[in-house]
TITI-915840 format. One record per residue (C-alpha): x, y, z. Coordinates in Angstrom, 3 decimals, always signed. Layout:
// TITI-915840
@px->X py->Y pz->Z .
...
// end
This chain:
// TITI-915840
@px->+18.877 py->+36.438 pz->-0.763 .
@px->+15.987 py->+34.483 pz->+0.985 .
@px->+15.623 py->+30.853 pz->+0.527 .
@px->+11.996 py->+30.247 pz->-1.216 .
@px->+10.436 py->+26.784 pz->-0.964 .
@px->+9.884 py->+25.001 pz->-4.416 .
@px->+7.109 py->+23.534 pz->-2.907 .
@px->+4.864 py->+26.746 pz->-2.351 .
@px->+6.551 py->+28.382 pz->-5.909 .
@px->+6.127 py->+26.169 pz->-8.543 .
@px->+3.795 py->+25.404 pz->-11.069 .
@px->+1.366 py->+22.849 pz->-8.772 .
@px->+1.632 py->+20.472 pz->-12.356 .
@px->+4.891 py->+20.492 pz->-12.288 .
@px->+5.415 py->+19.505 pz->-8.601 .
@px->+3.162 py->+16.782 pz->-8.279 .
@px->+5.060 py->+15.331 pz->-11.861 .
@px->+8.467 py->+15.594 pz->-10.029 .
@px->+6.688 py->+14.010 pz->-6.932 .
@px->+4.388 py->+11.652 pz->-7.658 .
@px->+6.151 py->+10.028 pz->-11.377 .
@px->+8.805 py->+8.784 pz->-8.748 .
@px->+6.467 py->+7.955 pz->-6.341 .
@px->+4.443 py->+5.846 pz->-9.100 .
@px->+8.377 py->+3.996 pz->-10.144 .
@px->+8.694 py->+3.331 pz->-6.859 .
@px->+5.044 py->+1.923 pz->-5.966 .
@px->+4.809 py->+0.361 pz->-9.107 .
@px->+8.285 py->-1.529 pz->-8.510 .
@px->+8.000 py->-2.385 pz->-5.020 .
@px->+4.609 py->-4.260 pz->-6.416 .
@px->+6.865 py->-6.321 pz->-8.013 .
@px->+7.728 py->-7.902 pz->-5.325 .
@px->+4.575 py->-9.743 pz->-4.922 .
@px->+3.411 py->-10.166 pz->-8.157 .
@px->+7.275 py->-11.858 pz->-9.390 .
@px->+6.812 py->-14.316 pz->-6.733 .
@px->+3.087 py->-14.711 pz->-7.860 .
@px->+4.953 py->-15.579 pz->-11.130 .
@px->+7.548 py->-17.363 pz->-10.838 .
@px->+5.340 py->-19.609 pz->-8.280 .
@px->+2.416 py->-19.959 pz->-10.026 .
@px->+5.127 py->-21.576 pz->-13.211 .
@px->+6.639 py->-23.644 pz->-11.327 .
@px->+4.384 py->-24.616 pz->-8.064 .
@px->+1.087 py->-23.774 pz->-9.432 .
@px->-2.321 py->-23.646 pz->-7.687 .
@px->-1.441 py->-24.182 pz->-3.926 .
@px->+2.131 py->-22.268 pz->-3.971 .
@px->-0.193 py->-18.959 pz->-5.025 .
@px->-2.697 py->-20.048 pz->-2.425 .
@px->-0.170 py->-20.418 pz->+0.009 .
@px->+1.609 py->-16.636 pz->-0.728 .
@px->-2.122 py->-15.325 pz->-0.675 .
@px->-2.472 py->-17.059 pz->+2.692 .
@px->+0.850 py->-15.050 pz->+4.028 .
@px->+0.123 py->-11.774 pz->+2.336 .
@px->-1.850 py->-10.724 pz->+5.728 .
@px->+1.786 py->-10.294 pz->+7.243 .
@px->+2.875 py->-8.419 pz->+4.697 .
@px->+0.289 py->-5.691 pz->+4.244 .
@px->+1.216 py->-5.614 pz->+8.286 .
@px->+4.724 py->-4.382 pz->+7.539 .
@px->+3.014 py->-2.129 pz->+5.265 .
@px->+0.839 py->-1.139 pz->+8.354 .
@px->+3.655 py->+0.233 pz->+10.030 .
@px->+5.900 py->+1.514 pz->+7.686 .
@px->+2.507 py->+4.027 pz->+6.782 .
@px->+2.511 py->+5.178 pz->+10.143 .
@px->+5.750 py->+5.895 pz->+10.777 .
@px->+6.873 py->+6.969 pz->+7.287 .
@px->+3.282 py->+8.966 pz->+5.934 .
@px->+2.988 py->+10.290 pz->+9.587 .
@px->+6.583 py->+11.232 pz->+10.055 .
@px->+7.421 py->+13.043 pz->+6.664 .
@px->+3.822 py->+14.848 pz->+6.885 .
@px->+5.663 py->+16.207 pz->+10.316 .
@px->+7.977 py->+16.878 pz->+8.638 .
@px->+6.650 py->+19.360 pz->+6.103 .
@px->+4.245 py->+20.467 pz->+8.019 .
@px->+6.655 py->+21.584 pz->+9.993 .
@px->+8.728 py->+23.292 pz->+7.171 .
@px->+5.714 py->+25.035 pz->+5.885 .
@px->+5.406 py->+26.589 pz->+9.703 .
@px->+8.678 py->+27.986 pz->+9.566 .
@px->+9.934 py->+25.422 pz->+12.268 .
@px->+12.696 py->+24.101 pz->+10.749 .
@px->+15.050 py->+23.239 pz->+13.949 .
@px->+11.910 py->+20.350 pz->+15.109 .
@px->+11.259 py->+19.202 pz->+11.191 .
@px->+14.553 py->+16.691 pz->+11.870 .
@px->+12.994 py->+14.810 pz->+15.134 .
@px->+10.349 py->+13.765 pz->+13.273 .
@px->+12.550 py->+12.109 pz->+10.409 .
@px->+15.071 py->+10.362 pz->+13.220 .
@px->+11.871 py->+8.980 pz->+15.767 .
@px->+10.510 py->+7.664 pz->+12.902 .
@px->+13.128 py->+5.690 pz->+11.018 .
@px->+14.069 py->+4.661 pz->+14.897 .
@px->+10.740 py->+3.149 pz->+15.897 .
@px->+9.884 py->+1.753 pz->+12.000 .
@px->+13.031 py->-0.403 pz->+12.399 .
@px->+11.707 py->-1.657 pz->+16.085 .
@px->+8.769 py->-2.332 pz->+15.041 .
@px->+10.062 py->-4.495 pz->+12.243 .
@px->+12.142 py->-6.742 pz->+14.778 .
@px->+9.118 py->-7.250 pz->+16.665 .
@px->+7.286 py->-8.583 pz->+13.780 .
@px->+9.889 py->-10.614 pz->+12.690 .
@px->+10.186 py->-11.904 pz->+16.180 .
@px->+6.198 py->-12.955 pz->+16.294 .
@px->+6.131 py->-14.161 pz->+12.734 .
@px->+8.758 py->-16.938 pz->+13.367 .
@px->+7.716 py->-17.800 pz->+16.924 .
@px->+4.044 py->-18.279 pz->+15.991 .
@px->+4.359 py->-19.086 pz->+12.118 .
@px->+1.489 py->-22.542 pz->+11.974 .
@px->-0.896 py->-20.640 pz->+14.503 .
@px->-0.759 py->-17.370 pz->+12.063 .
@px->-1.091 py->-19.012 pz->+9.106 .
@px->-4.024 py->-21.354 pz->+10.353 .
@px->-5.830 py->-18.616 pz->+11.764 .
@px->-5.590 py->-16.565 pz->+8.553 .
@px->-7.469 py->-19.914 pz->+6.805 .
@px->-5.293 py->-22.107 pz->+5.455 .
@px->-6.869 py->-25.358 pz->+3.906 .
@px->-4.664 py->-27.993 pz->+4.850 .
@px->-3.042 py->-28.983 pz->+1.432 .
@px->-1.428 py->-25.415 pz->+1.372 .
@px->-0.445 py->-24.934 pz->+4.702 .
@px->+3.232 py->-26.805 pz->+3.936 .
@px->+3.975 py->-24.174 pz->+0.925 .
@px->+3.042 py->-21.372 pz->+3.111 .
@px->+5.005 py->-22.235 pz->+5.738 .
@px->+8.175 py->-22.405 pz->+3.782 .
@px->+7.414 py->-19.244 pz->+2.310 .
@px->+6.266 py->-17.312 pz->+5.664 .
@px->+9.503 py->-18.882 pz->+7.734 .
@px->+11.799 py->-17.320 pz->+5.516 .
@px->+10.556 py->-13.776 pz->+4.289 .
@px->+9.993 py->-12.839 pz->+8.012 .
@px->+13.184 py->-12.232 pz->+8.604 .
@px->+12.430 py->-9.762 pz->+6.118 .
@px->+10.222 py->-7.569 pz->+7.907 .
@px->+12.500 py->-4.873 pz->+9.116 .
@px->+13.719 py->-3.855 pz->+6.242 .
@px->+10.720 py->-3.678 pz->+3.905 .
@px->+9.587 py->-1.131 pz->+6.750 .
@px->+12.263 py->+0.862 pz->+6.602 .
@px->+12.574 py->+0.568 pz->+2.664 .
@px->+9.175 py->+1.269 pz->+2.272 .
@px->+8.801 py->+4.762 pz->+5.199 .
@px->+11.824 py->+5.086 pz->+4.890 .
@px->+11.600 py->+6.177 pz->+0.723 .
@px->+8.442 py->+8.724 pz->+2.479 .
@px->+11.081 py->+10.275 pz->+4.561 .
@px->+13.240 py->+10.738 pz->+1.982 .
@px->+10.855 py->+11.912 pz->-0.527 .
@px->+9.654 py->+14.151 pz->+2.004 .
@px->+13.428 py->+15.559 pz->+2.149 .
@px->+13.037 py->+16.844 pz->-1.475 .
@px->+14.576 py->+13.642 pz->-2.940 .
@px->+11.594 py->+11.778 pz->-4.683 .
@px->+13.812 py->+10.160 pz->-7.420 .
@px->+15.934 py->+8.344 pz->-4.220 .
@px->+12.860 py->+6.967 pz->-3.136 .
@px->+12.509 py->+5.615 pz->-6.447 .
@px->+15.902 py->+3.834 pz->-6.973 .
@px->+15.656 py->+2.313 pz->-3.615 .
@px->+12.282 py->+0.529 pz->-4.691 .
@px->+13.484 py->-0.119 pz->-7.791 .
@px->+16.737 py->-1.558 pz->-6.923 .
@px->+15.690 py->-4.244 pz->-4.680 .
@px->+12.758 py->-5.111 pz->-6.556 .
@px->+14.891 py->-5.635 pz->-9.935 .
@px->+17.392 py->-7.934 pz->-7.725 .
@px->+13.913 py->-9.875 pz->-6.605 .
@px->+13.137 py->-10.796 pz->-10.092 .
@px->+16.750 py->-11.720 pz->-10.736 .
@px->+16.855 py->-14.166 pz->-7.740 .
@px->+13.926 py->-15.132 pz->-8.050 .
@px->+14.639 py->-16.338 pz->-11.670 .
@px->+17.747 py->-18.283 pz->-10.343 .
@px->+16.658 py->-19.286 pz->-7.180 .
@px->+12.728 py->-20.841 pz->-8.602 .
@px->+13.666 py->-21.809 pz->-12.078 .
@px->+17.845 py->-22.595 pz->-12.116 .
@px->+17.820 py->-23.888 pz->-8.624 .
@px->+14.772 py->-25.252 pz->-8.032 .
@px->+14.371 py->-24.123 pz->-4.601 .
@px->+10.298 py->-23.691 pz->-4.794 .
@px->+8.569 py->-21.354 pz->-2.208 .
@px->+11.815 py->-21.323 pz->+0.189 .
@px->+13.629 py->-19.467 pz->-2.609 .
@px->+11.140 py->-16.963 pz->-3.960 .
@px->+11.131 py->-15.949 pz->-0.534 .
@px->+14.901 py->-15.789 pz->-0.367 .
@px->+15.048 py->-13.620 pz->-3.310 .
@px->+12.525 py->-11.373 pz->-1.652 .
@px->+14.269 py->-10.932 pz->+1.291 .
@px->+17.437 py->-9.625 pz->-0.114 .
@px->+16.177 py->-7.483 pz->-2.436 .
@px->+14.474 py->-5.928 pz->+0.800 .
@px->+17.620 py->-6.362 pz->+2.887 .
@px->+19.384 py->-3.731 pz->-0.119 .
@px->+16.517 py->-1.595 pz->-0.411 .
@px->+16.547 py->-0.902 pz->+3.294 .
@px->+20.257 py->-0.293 pz->+4.073 .
@px->+19.729 py->+2.553 pz->+0.973 .
@px->+17.179 py->+4.054 pz->+3.084 .
@px->+19.278 py->+4.486 pz->+5.981 .
@px->+22.252 py->+5.712 pz->+3.953 .
@px->+19.908 py->+8.359 pz->+2.249 .
@px->+18.150 py->+9.289 pz->+5.584 .
@px->+21.419 py->+9.755 pz->+7.165 .
@px->+22.494 py->+11.955 pz->+4.969 .
@px->+19.671 py->+13.932 pz->+4.059 .
@px->+19.557 py->+17.051 pz->+1.911 .
@px->+17.334 py->+19.795 pz->+3.457 .
@px->+18.355 py->+19.346 pz->+7.099 .
@px->+21.407 py->+18.371 pz->+8.766 .
@px->+20.851 py->+14.851 pz->+10.858 .
@px->+22.304 py->+13.685 pz->+13.714 .
@px->+22.579 py->+11.417 pz->+16.545 .
@px->+20.822 py->+13.673 pz->+18.731 .
@px->+17.469 py->+13.404 pz->+16.305 .
@px->+17.460 py->+9.537 pz->+16.670 .
@px->+16.490 py->+9.445 pz->+20.077 .
@px->+12.443 py->+8.661 pz->+20.729 .
@px->+10.885 py->+11.340 pz->+22.423 .
@px->+7.134 py->+10.745 pz->+23.365 .
@px->+6.120 py->+14.507 pz->+21.460 .
@px->+7.507 py->+13.494 pz->+18.569 .
@px->+6.461 py->+9.503 pz->+18.029 .
@px->+2.799 py->+11.185 pz->+18.831 .
@px->+2.799 py->+13.443 pz->+16.568 .
@px->+4.135 py->+11.166 pz->+13.881 .
@px->+1.545 py->+8.886 pz->+15.145 .
@px->-1.665 py->+11.423 pz->+14.904 .
@px->-0.597 py->+11.802 pz->+10.865 .
@px->+0.207 py->+8.294 pz->+10.063 .
@px->-2.801 py->+7.170 pz->+11.776 .
@px->-5.564 py->+7.254 pz->+9.171 .
@px->-3.141 py->+5.061 pz->+5.945 .
@px->-2.043 py->+2.896 pz->+8.754 .
@px->-5.198 py->+2.290 pz->+9.352 .
@px->-6.399 py->+1.442 pz->+5.879 .
@px->-3.885 py->-1.477 pz->+5.907 .
@px->-4.985 py->-2.960 pz->+9.224 .
@px->-8.630 py->-3.030 pz->+7.778 .
@px->-6.677 py->-4.248 pz->+4.567 .
@px->-5.335 py->-7.130 pz->+6.715 .
@px->-8.191 py->-7.798 pz->+8.946 .
@px->-10.757 py->-7.601 pz->+5.547 .
@px->-7.811 py->-10.257 pz->+3.970 .
@px->-8.141 py->-13.269 pz->+6.617 .
@px->-11.589 py->-12.900 pz->+6.645 .
@px->-11.893 py->-13.288 pz->+3.265 .
@px->-9.533 py->-16.039 pz->+2.943 .
@px->-11.618 py->-17.703 pz->+5.386 .
@px->-14.827 py->-17.017 pz->+3.904 .
@px->-13.286 py->-17.759 pz->+0.074 .
@px->-12.208 py->-21.237 pz->+1.817 .
@px->-15.548 py->-21.889 pz->+3.689 .
@px->-17.846 py->-21.178 pz->+1.028 .
@px->-15.460 py->-22.427 pz->-1.700 .
@px->-15.442 py->-26.066 pz->-0.021 .
@px->-19.259 py->-25.523 pz->-0.692 .
@px->-19.002 py->-25.090 pz->-4.418 .
@px->-17.758 py->-26.503 pz->-7.450 .
@px->-14.041 py->-24.871 pz->-7.075 .
@px->-13.572 py->-26.342 pz->-3.909 .
@px->-10.998 py->-24.554 pz->-1.108 .
@px->-7.890 py->-23.798 pz->-3.038 .
@px->-8.790 py->-22.262 pz->-6.243 .
@px->-10.978 py->-19.128 pz->-4.672 .
@px->-8.093 py->-18.583 pz->-2.318 .
@px->-5.191 py->-18.758 pz->-5.463 .
@px->-6.954 py->-16.634 pz->-7.800 .
@px->-8.214 py->-14.096 pz->-5.223 .
@px->-4.603 py->-13.326 pz->-4.312 .
@px->-3.559 py->-13.318 pz->-8.037 .
@px->-6.466 py->-10.622 pz->-8.793 .
@px->-5.550 py->-8.375 pz->-5.419 .
@px->-1.741 py->-8.305 pz->-6.392 .
@px->-2.927 py->-7.167 pz->-10.138 .
@px->-5.144 py->-4.700 pz->-8.691 .
@px->-1.777 py->-3.402 pz->-6.801 .
@px->-0.655 py->-2.647 pz->-9.804 .
@px->-2.941 py->-0.203 pz->-10.639 .
@px->-2.974 py->+0.962 pz->-7.326 .
@px->+0.059 py->+1.585 pz->-7.617 .
@px->-0.120 py->+4.637 pz->-9.734 .
@px->-3.408 py->+6.078 pz->-7.416 .
@px->-1.295 py->+5.572 pz->-4.306 .
@px->+1.985 py->+7.281 pz->-5.939 .
@px->-0.620 py->+10.314 pz->-7.041 .
@px->-1.599 py->+10.436 pz->-3.391 .
@px->+1.818 py->+10.534 pz->-2.343 .
@px->+3.391 py->+13.068 pz->-4.533 .
@px->+0.508 py->+14.829 pz->-3.254 .
@px->+1.442 py->+14.885 pz->+0.415 .
@px->+4.136 py->+17.089 pz->+0.380 .
@px->+2.644 py->+19.794 pz->-1.702 .
@px->-0.507 py->+20.367 pz->+0.170 .
@px->+1.356 py->+19.641 pz->+4.109 .
@px->+3.511 py->+23.017 pz->+2.846 .
@px->+0.937 py->+25.097 pz->+1.515 .
@px->-1.640 py->+24.003 pz->+3.577 .
@px->+1.421 py->+25.211 pz->+6.551 .
@px->+2.198 py->+29.048 pz->+5.002 .
@px->-2.214 py->+28.450 pz->+4.689 .
@px->-2.155 py->+29.010 pz->+0.207 .
@px->-5.061 py->+27.129 pz->+0.025 .
@px->-5.696 py->+27.536 pz->-3.230 .
@px->-2.347 py->+25.809 pz->-4.778 .
@px->-4.084 py->+23.010 pz->-2.148 .
@px->-6.654 py->+22.800 pz->-3.921 .
@px->-5.779 py->+23.056 pz->-7.542 .
@px->-2.986 py->+20.330 pz->-5.865 .
@px->-6.191 py->+18.111 pz->-5.407 .
@px->-8.434 py->+18.451 pz->-8.114 .
@px->-5.288 py->+17.793 pz->-10.744 .
@px->-4.618 py->+14.609 pz->-9.158 .
@px->-8.221 py->+13.720 pz->-8.574 .
@px->-8.339 py->+14.278 pz->-12.622 .
@px->-5.303 py->+12.196 pz->-13.598 .
@px->-6.619 py->+9.184 pz->-10.926 .
@px->-10.344 py->+8.799 pz->-12.511 .
@px->-8.347 py->+8.522 pz->-16.526 .
@px->-6.040 py->+5.967 pz->-14.519 .
@px->-8.703 py->+4.363 pz->-13.065 .
@px->-10.602 py->+3.940 pz->-16.161 .
@px->-7.937 py->+2.095 pz->-18.135 .
@px->-7.752 py->-0.476 pz->-14.871 .
@px->-11.400 py->-1.055 pz->-15.994 .
@px->-11.377 py->-1.344 pz->-19.233 .
@px->-8.511 py->-4.039 pz->-18.090 .
@px->-10.094 py->-6.034 pz->-15.791 .
@px->-13.220 py->-6.358 pz->-17.523 .
@px->-12.252 py->-7.373 pz->-21.357 .
@px->-9.177 py->-9.254 pz->-20.449 .
@px->-9.318 py->-11.300 pz->-16.957 .
@px->-8.871 py->-14.443 pz->-18.659 .
@px->-5.363 py->-12.961 pz->-20.530 .
@px->-4.417 py->-11.388 pz->-17.068 .
@px->-4.798 py->-14.629 pz->-14.920 .
@px->-2.895 py->-16.864 pz->-17.658 .
@px->+0.047 py->-14.639 pz->-17.389 .
@px->+0.391 py->-17.016 pz->-13.914 .
@px->+0.171 py->-20.179 pz->-14.666 .
@px->-2.143 py->-22.402 pz->-15.936 .
@px->-5.794 py->-24.078 pz->-14.228 .
@px->-8.670 py->-26.039 pz->-14.658 .
@px->-11.878 py->-24.414 pz->-16.072 .
@px->-13.281 py->-24.060 pz->-12.686 .
@px->-10.204 py->-21.505 pz->-11.757 .
@px->-10.794 py->-19.510 pz->-15.221 .
@px->-14.588 py->-19.207 pz->-14.127 .
@px->-13.728 py->-18.385 pz->-10.597 .
@px->-11.105 py->-15.724 pz->-11.745 .
@px->-12.594 py->-14.291 pz->-14.963 .
@px->-16.340 py->-13.669 pz->-12.885 .
@px->-14.086 py->-12.576 pz->-9.054 .
@px->-12.080 py->-9.625 pz->-11.992 .
@px->-15.483 py->-9.119 pz->-13.454 .
@px->-17.878 py->-8.710 pz->-10.003 .
@px->-15.614 py->-7.782 pz->-7.200 .
@px->-13.634 py->-5.030 pz->-9.675 .
@px->-16.859 py->-3.466 pz->-11.322 .
@px->-16.689 py->-0.201 pz->-9.747 .
@px->-12.571 py->-0.137 pz->-9.857 .
@px->-13.699 py->+3.660 pz->-12.124 .
@px->-14.620 py->+4.803 pz->-8.450 .
@px->-11.227 py->+3.412 pz->-6.632 .
@px->-8.432 py->+6.536 pz->-7.056 .
@px->-11.017 py->+8.627 pz->-4.428 .
@px->-10.485 py->+7.255 pz->-1.553 .
@px->-6.283 py->+6.966 pz->-1.187 .
@px->-6.404 py->+10.719 pz->-2.943 .
@px->-8.926 py->+12.422 pz->-0.448 .
@px->-7.743 py->+10.596 pz->+2.537 .
@px->-4.569 py->+11.101 pz->+2.421 .
@px->-4.862 py->+14.565 pz->+1.947 .
@px->-6.842 py->+14.926 pz->+4.775 .
@px->-3.692 py->+13.551 pz->+6.748 .
@px->-1.101 py->+15.873 pz->+5.188 .
@px->-3.241 py->+18.352 pz->+6.076 .
@px->-3.086 py->+17.498 pz->+9.689 .
@px->-6.810 py->+16.341 pz->+9.789 .
@px->-5.558 py->+12.504 pz->+10.421 .
@px->-9.075 py->+11.729 pz->+12.409 .
@px->-10.767 py->+12.294 pz->+9.204 .
@px->-8.768 py->+10.689 pz->+7.029 .
@px->-8.469 py->+8.016 pz->+9.228 .
@px->-12.297 py->+7.685 pz->+9.052 .
@px->-12.188 py->+7.500 pz->+4.932 .
@px->-10.014 py->+5.392 pz->+4.979 .
@px->-11.964 py->+2.356 pz->+7.525 .
@px->-15.221 py->+3.420 pz->+5.030 .
@px->-14.447 py->+0.729 pz->+2.380 .
@px->-12.855 py->-1.989 pz->+3.950 .
@px->-14.838 py->-1.982 pz->+7.202 .
@px->-17.677 py->+0.475 pz->+6.999 .
@px->-18.864 py->-1.291 pz->+3.831 .
@px->-16.796 py->-4.465 pz->+2.347 .
@px->-16.873 py->-6.152 pz->+5.847 .
@px->-20.073 py->-6.695 pz->+6.793 .
@px->-21.483 py->-7.222 pz->+3.111 .
@px->-18.497 py->-9.865 pz->+2.880 .
@px->-20.384 py->-11.551 pz->+5.922 .
@px->-23.943 py->-11.140 pz->+5.159 .
@px->-23.878 py->-11.154 pz->+0.890 .
@px->-22.625 py->-15.159 pz->+0.878 .
@px->-25.203 py->-16.286 pz->+3.458 .
@px->-28.079 py->-15.844 pz->+0.774 .
@px->-25.326 py->-15.687 pz->-2.615 .
@px->-22.952 py->-18.301 pz->-1.564 .
@px->-19.473 py->-17.643 pz->-2.721 .
@px->-20.998 py->-15.149 pz->-4.992 .
@px->-21.448 py->-13.010 pz->-2.459 .
@px->-18.111 py->-11.990 pz->-1.448 .
@px->-17.573 py->-11.500 pz->-4.926 .
@px->-20.592 py->-8.717 pz->-5.257 .
@px->-20.084 py->-7.256 pz->-1.542 .
@px->-16.548 py->-5.924 pz->-3.497 .
@px->-18.759 py->-3.871 pz->-5.761 .
@px->-21.547 py->-2.544 pz->-3.503 .
@px->-18.450 py->-1.569 pz->-0.921 .
@px->-17.097 py->+0.383 pz->-3.572 .
@px->-20.062 py->+2.470 pz->-5.153 .
@px->-20.221 py->+3.741 pz->-1.494 .
@px->-17.115 py->+4.534 pz->-0.545 .
@px->-16.363 py->+6.190 pz->-3.428 .
@px->-19.843 py->+8.362 pz->-2.820 .
@px->-18.887 py->+9.086 pz->+1.039 .
@px->-15.425 py->+10.233 pz->-0.539 .
@px->-16.823 py->+13.052 pz->-2.556 .
@px->-19.144 py->+14.127 pz->-0.195 .
@px->-16.298 py->+14.598 pz->+2.409 .
@px->-14.049 py->+15.972 pz->-0.378 .
@px->-16.603 py->+18.781 pz->-1.207 .
@px->-17.342 py->+19.497 pz->+2.314 .
@px->-13.526 py->+20.316 pz->+2.931 .
@px->-12.941 py->+22.510 pz->-0.145 .
@px->-16.312 py->+24.551 pz->+0.262 .
@px->-14.994 py->+25.664 pz->+3.317 .
@px->-14.470 py->+29.613 pz->+3.875 .
@px->-10.292 py->+29.817 pz->+3.657 .
@px->-11.229 py->+27.994 pz->-0.014 .
@px->-13.640 py->+30.215 pz->-1.005 .
@px->-11.025 py->+33.416 pz->+0.509 .
@px->-8.210 py->+31.777 pz->-2.013 .
@px->-10.013 py->+31.465 pz->-4.803 .
@px->-11.175 py->+34.941 pz->-4.967 .
@px->-7.605 py->+36.605 pz->-3.957 .
// end
């Protein structure tokens, strides 16, 4: 009997649940890496420790950028090739992506270890925060190759039709991180170095698991030849993964500018230069927990739309995108309610602070994240364009919030409003990005092939 790929046969809702739920769990567990460190450091060291992890955060973002460039790019190329019936070349995308991810991680580790102090100062570290940031970064940098292969490799494993394995990869490392964090920080009293070491060990275990599952692929046979780097495959991978990578790079630039701005304008306010950095870092990572749901949905959407677009089944593409958007909107409304009605309770989880500490955190939650209920749009729609082989549009949408809107607003509004201008810049940028994304989605779904599929 002729084999029929379930991506083109099963109910879209069933497929989205099959791929998105493990992805959501994997993303939630992955977000524990940062949240757990923040919790234990905040409880044991306090405000300066929390600020230090935020100063080092751009380096973690750079790792995710590399992972998504080759992970999402490789998985999209793999699934599109399968959908087009080009099964012989599909494994080359998987093998090439894995090798280049590991090489990228090694390069980032070398840069971090050689230029730690200069990087952290460039990222906006206040003088009293720098010793904590140096200790943390020197250790955590050694885990970068494994963080990249675990994150990006998980996308390749999911594209191979094993989303549960991706979930297991991330869950194993993150749970190990939780246990070791408690042991190293609370029991052994190793402070920042202990939290970083726990993170690295979890990443090494996850990375090794990802490598094992990639070598033992389910839908294709992987040989050594598939791991030989070839420019035509890497070029295709990069073109498809550029949008999510660019989004992460934009986040990294934004994080650096934000840290510098919070330090500068904070020093001229009642909050000082470290409270805003500490609070913003915590809230960013709390927001990542919400985004774990949204990104998990967008990742679960990727193999469905990639395969069906390659097979010219546009009706299923449209059905999947609209279903993912409806679920994303519901989750975003829940996040909005939590951020606006329980901000003090959330920030208190990560240690005690002064009145100014709580005041800044509450205001930041309520103002900066005011349009949280629109934030599901950009990840889902930009990933849609990447998954259907339109990376330039996906890249544009990835850049709208961070670079096109938020970065200029963050530089302009504080000049007139002080540190509160940073908070309002987030709300305005989210609104503008939401409107832009809606327009682009409507334009795509209004194309003739989608209209024809509705009538078929």
